[in-house]
N, C-alpha and C positions, 0 to 999 in steps of 0.2 A: 527676132524682130528688131530689137534695139540696135543689135550690131549691124544688121544691114542698113538701117536708117542712118545710123552713124557714118557707114561707109558712104552712103549716097550724099551725105552732107559734106564729107571730106572730098569727095569728087566734084561736086558743085563749087566748092571753094576753091579748089584747084584750077577748074575751068574759068572761074571768074577772075583769077589772078593772072592766068595766061592771057586771057583777053585784054586785061588791063595793060600787061607789059607790051603786048602787040600793039595796043593803041598809043602806047608811049613813043614808039617809033614813028607813028604817023603824025602824032601831034607835034612833034619837033619840027616838022616841015611847015607847019602852019603859023608859026610864030612870025610876027611882023618885026622887022628890024633884027638887029643882032641880039644874042643873048647878053643880058646885062651883067650877069655875074657867072661864076664858075658853077654855083649851085644850080642855076637854071639850065646850064648845059647837061649836068649830070641828071637833073630831075625836070625834064621838060614840061610837066604838067603843073609847075608851080605858076602862081599868077603872074601875068604880063600881058602884053598886047598879042591878040591873036586875031586870026580871020574869023568869020562867022562860022565857018566849018571847024575851025580849032576850037572855039568856045563851045560848040556842040559836043565835040570829042572830049573836052576836059570834064563837062557836066557828066557824060557817060562814064568816064574814068573814075570820078568821084563816086558815082553810084556803084560801079564794079567793086571798088576798093571797100566800100561798107558793107556790100552783099558777101564779098569774099570773106572778110572777117567774121561776119554773122554766121555764115555757113561753117566756117572752121571751128568757131567757139561752140556752136550747137552740136557739131559732131564730136567735140572733145567732151561736152557734158553728157551725151548719149553714149559714148563709147562704154564697153563693157570694162569692169575692173579686174 
């Protein structure tokens, strides 16, 4: 039972991270003005000026990032030794 629950947590974490990186492609198009630094070009979800839709995407991305890490850590704790 614990092994299947751990596997489900790993799958949920992977799905959350996959969605996060898909949204990273979309949020880069929502930035207002040019990217100020090279870091913002590589990591488009960093703070900056975004459209209203871009801000909504950034909030969703932050939630997915936290959920992804939580699922992966819970999966690690529940995994059989």
